[in-house]
BAMAR-431309 format. One record per atom (N, C-alpha, C, O): residue in one letter; atom name; x, y, z. Coordinates in pm, whole numbers, plus 50000, padded with zeros to 5 digits. Example, Ala and Ser with C-alpha at 12.3 -4.5 7.8 and 13.67 -1.06 7.14 Angstrom:
BEGIN
<rec "A", "N", <51319, 49431, 50780>>
<rec "A", "CA", <51230, 49550, 50780>>
<rec "A", "C", <51320, 49670, 50780>>
<rec "A", "O", <51424, 49668, 50846>>
<rec "S", "N", <51285, 49775, 50708>>
<rec "S", "CA", <51367, 49894, 50714>>
<rec "S", "C", <51290, 50003, 50787>>
<rec "S", "O", <51341, 50114, 50804>>
! end
This chain:
BEGIN
<rec "M", "N", <97608, 23355, 03889>>
<rec "M", "CA", <97721, 23453, 03930>>
<rec "M", "C", <97676, 23608, 03981>>
<rec "M", "O", <97766, 23681, 04021>>
<rec "K", "N", <97582, 23641, 03980>>
<rec "K", "CA", <97562, 23742, 04071>>
<rec "K", "C", <97520, 23705, 04211>>
<rec "K", "O", <97544, 23795, 04291>>
<rec "N", "N", <97461, 23593, 04267>>
<rec "N", "CA", <97463, 23531, 04382>>
<rec "N", "C", <97606, 23522, 04431>>
<rec "N", "O", <97634, 23563, 04543>>
<rec "K", "N", <97699, 23468, 04349>>
<rec "K", "CA", <97876, 23464, 04422>>
<rec "K", "C", <97908, 23582, 04445>>
<rec "K", "O", <97979, 23592, 04545>>
<rec "E", "N", <97881, 23700, 04381>>
<rec "E", "CA", <97914, 23827, 04392>>
<rec "E", "C", <97849, 23893, 04530>>
<rec "E", "O", <97906, 23972, 04604>>
<rec "F", "N", <97733, 23848, 04542>>
<rec "F", "CA", <97678, 23932, 04663>>
<rec "F", "C", <97705, 23874, 04781>>
<rec "F", "O", <97708, 23935, 04888>>
<rec "E", "N", <97732, 23726, 04762>>
<rec "E", "CA", <97784, 23654, 04904>>
<rec "E", "C", <97941, 23695, 04937>>
<rec "E", "O", <97994, 23662, 05043>>
<rec "R", "N", <98003, 23765, 04842>>
<rec "R", "CA", <98149, 23788, 04890>>
<rec "R", "C", <98108, 23957, 04920>>
<rec "R", "O", <98187, 24015, 04995>>
<rec "W", "N", <98032, 24011, 04887>>
<rec "W", "CA", <97998, 24159, 04917>>
<rec "W", "C", <97950, 24114, 05077>>
<rec "W", "O", <98000, 24187, 05163>>
<rec "V", "N", <97886, 24038, 05114>>
<rec "V", "CA", <97828, 24067, 05238>>
<rec "V", "C", <97928, 23999, 05335>>
<rec "V", "O", <97922, 24037, 05451>>
<rec "Q", "N", <98042, 23881, 05295>>
<rec "Q", "CA", <98109, 23863, 05361>>
<rec "Q", "C", <98210, 23985, 05421>>
<rec "Q", "O", <98250, 24003, 05536>>
<rec "A", "N", <98233, 24061, 05301>>
<rec "A", "CA", <98323, 24141, 05326>>
<rec "A", "C", <98250, 24260, 05371>>
<rec "A", "O", <98346, 24301, 05437>>
<rec "A", "N", <98157, 24353, 05391>>
<rec "A", "CA", <98069, 24386, 05463>>
<rec "A", "C", <98036, 24348, 05660>>
<rec "A", "O", <98013, 24411, 05763>>
<rec "G", "N", <98052, 24225, 05620>>
<rec "G", "CA", <98046, 24165, 05788>>
<rec "G", "C", <98195, 24197, 05847>>
<rec "G", "O", <98217, 24257, 05952>>
<rec "I", "N", <98289, 24145, 05760>>
<rec "I", "CA", <98431, 24164, 05796>>
<rec "I", "C", <98432, 24332, 05878>>
<rec "I", "O", <98425, 24358, 05998>>
<rec "R", "N", <98442, 24420, 05768>>
<rec "R", "CA", <98421, 24530, 05818>>
<rec "R", "C", <98327, 24564, 05931>>
<rec "R", "O", <98341, 24656, 06011>>
<rec "A", "N", <98261, 24504, 05928>>
<rec "A", "CA", <98153, 24548, 06051>>
<rec "A", "C", <98207, 24509, 06218>>
<rec "A", "O", <98201, 24567, 06327>>
<rec "V", "N", <98250, 24411, 06180>>
<rec "V", "CA", <98324, 24334, 06306>>
<rec "V", "C", <98467, 24461, 06357>>
<rec "V", "O", <98485, 24528, 06458>>
<rec "K", "N", <98538, 24445, 06236>>
<rec "K", "CA", <98662, 24551, 06252>>
<rec "K", "C", <98612, 24710, 06335>>
<rec "K", "O", <98674, 24770, 06423>>
<rec "T", "N", <98515, 24737, 06288>>
<rec "T", "CA", <98445, 24871, 06295>>
<rec "T", "C", <98419, 24860, 06488>>
<rec "T", "O", <98469, 24933, 06574>>
<rec "V", "N", <98334, 24756, 06504>>
<rec "V", "CA", <98312, 24732, 06656>>
<rec "V", "C", <98386, 24714, 06735>>
<rec "V", "O", <98358, 24739, 06852>>
<rec "A", "N", <98548, 24646, 06685>>
<rec "A", "CA", <98632, 24620, 06755>>
<rec "A", "C", <98687, 24734, 06799>>
<rec "A", "O", <98698, 24758, 06919>>
<rec "Q", "N", <98736, 24834, 06682>>
<rec "Q", "CA", <98780, 24939, 06698>>
<rec "Q", "C", <98727, 25051, 06807>>
<rec "Q", "O", <98789, 25129, 06878>>
<rec "A", "N", <98593, 25028, 06791>>
<rec "A", "CA", <98477, 25128, 06905>>
<rec "A", "C", <98519, 25103, 07042>>
<rec "A", "O", <98539, 25191, 07126>>
<rec "A", "N", <98535, 24955, 07065>>
<rec "A", "CA", <98540, 24902, 07187>>
<rec "A", "C", <98670, 24948, 07210>>
<rec "A", "O", <98661, 25045, 07285>>
<rec "V", "N", <98784, 24925, 07182>>
<rec "V", "CA", <98906, 24951, 07228>>
<rec "V", "C", <98940, 25105, 07232>>
<rec "V", "O", <99032, 25140, 07305>>
<rec "A", "N", <98870, 25202, 07156>>
<rec "A", "CA", <98836, 25349, 07159>>
<rec "A", "C", <98787, 25372, 07321>>
<rec "A", "O", <98845, 25444, 07402>>
<rec "G", "N", <98682, 25301, 07343>>
<rec "G", "CA", <98604, 25313, 07469>>
<rec "G", "C", <98657, 25266, 07577>>
<rec "G", "O", <98623, 25309, 07688>>
<rec "I", "N", <98748, 25171, 07560>>
<rec "I", "CA", <98809, 25090, 07681>>
<rec "I", "C", <98934, 25199, 07717>>
<rec "I", "O", <98980, 25221, 07829>>
<rec "G", "N", <98974, 25256, 07598>>
<rec "G", "CA", <99145, 25316, 07630>>
<rec "G", "C", <99077, 25463, 07700>>
<rec "G", "O", <99145, 25520, 07786>>
<rec "T", "N", <98936, 25523, 07660>>
<rec "T", "CA", <98949, 25637, 07746>>
<rec "T", "C", <98889, 25637, 07861>>
<rec "T", "O", <98864, 25745, 07915>>
<rec "A", "N", <98846, 25495, 07933>>
<rec "A", "CA", <98891, 25501, 08064>>
<rec "A", "C", <98967, 25434, 08127>>
<rec "A", "O", <98928, 25382, 08231>>
<rec "A", "N", <99096, 25418, 08082>>
<rec "A", "CA", <99216, 25361, 08119>>
<rec "A", "C", <99261, 25411, 08271>>
<rec "A", "O", <99320, 25348, 08359>>
<rec "M", "N", <99219, 25531, 08270>>
<rec "M", "CA", <99255, 25592, 08418>>
<rec "M", "C", <99164, 25577, 08538>>
<rec "M", "O", <99192, 25606, 08655>>
<rec "G", "N", <99031, 25520, 08482>>
<rec "G", "CA", <98934, 25496, 08598>>
<rec "G", "C", <98853, 25346, 08611>>
<rec "G", "O", <98915, 25242, 08631>>
<rec "Q", "N", <98735, 25350, 08600>>
<rec "Q", "CA", <98651, 25221, 08618>>
<rec "Q", "C", <98597, 25201, 08437>>
<rec "Q", "O", <98571, 25300, 08368>>
<rec "V", "N", <98590, 25075, 08391>>
<rec "V", "CA", <98515, 25132, 08282>>
<rec "V", "C", <98390, 25068, 08216>>
<rec "V", "O", <98366, 24949, 08196>>
<rec "D", "N", <98316, 25179, 08188>>
<rec "D", "CA", <98200, 25186, 08183>>
<rec "D", "C", <98145, 25127, 08077>>
<rec "D", "O", <98122, 25186, 07972>>
<rec "W", "N", <98116, 24987, 08103>>
<rec "W", "CA", <98094, 24877, 07953>>
<rec "W", "C", <97961, 24911, 07910>>
<rec "W", "O", <97949, 24899, 07789>>
<rec "V", "N", <97840, 24957, 07980>>
<rec "V", "CA", <97745, 24954, 07876>>
<rec "V", "C", <97774, 25100, 07787>>
<rec "V", "O", <97699, 25134, 07696>>
<rec "Y", "N", <97888, 25173, 07825>>
<rec "Y", "CA", <97900, 25272, 07743>>
<rec "Y", "C", <97982, 25227, 07606>>
<rec "Y", "O", <97975, 25270, 07491>>
<rec "V", "N", <98067, 25120, 07667>>
<rec "V", "CA", <98142, 25074, 07523>>
<rec "V", "C", <98073, 24955, 07437>>
<rec "V", "O", <98109, 24920, 07325>>
<rec "V", "N", <97995, 24915, 07493>>
<rec "V", "CA", <97890, 24831, 07406>>
<rec "V", "C", <97796, 24907, 07312>>
<rec "V", "O", <97793, 24893, 07190>>
<rec "S", "N", <97715, 24994, 07391>>
<rec "S", "CA", <97647, 25097, 07326>>
<rec "S", "C", <97710, 25202, 07194>>
<rec "S", "O", <97648, 25249, 07098>>
<rec "A", "N", <97869, 25219, 07235>>
<rec "A", "CA", <97933, 25293, 07134>>
<rec "A", "C", <97969, 25211, 07029>>
<rec "A", "O", <97991, 25252, 06915>>
<rec "S", "N", <97976, 25085, 07070>>
<rec "S", "CA", <98047, 25003, 06960>>
<rec "S", "C", <97930, 24940, 06881>>
<rec "S", "O", <97959, 24933, 06762>>
<rec "I", "N", <97838, 24905, 06901>>
<rec "I", "CA", <97701, 24859, 06856>>
<rec "I", "C", <97650, 25010, 06765>>
<rec "I", "O", <97573, 24999, 06670>>
<rec "L", "N", <97681, 25087, 06788>>
<rec "L", "CA", <97640, 25217, 06691>>
<rec "L", "C", <97722, 25251, 06616>>
<rec "L", "O", <97680, 25317, 06521>>
<rec "A", "N", <97848, 25228, 06618>>
<rec "A", "CA", <97961, 25262, 06528>>
<rec "A", "C", <97928, 25158, 06407>>
<rec "A", "O", <97930, 25213, 06297>>
<rec "A", "N", <97909, 25068, 06407>>
<rec "A", "CA", <97852, 24958, 06310>>
<rec "A", "C", <97751, 25008, 06232>>
<rec "A", "O", <97695, 24934, 06151>>
! end
């Protein structure tokens, strides 16, 4: 029983992490909309957000 609950928690945490990374990436790309996108910044900020 406990193992099943832990698996559900891990899956939910993984989904939240992916959504957070995606939101940070969109924000980083959006701030550079007028110029060239700094992909190193976008990737590092997205990883740090998770």
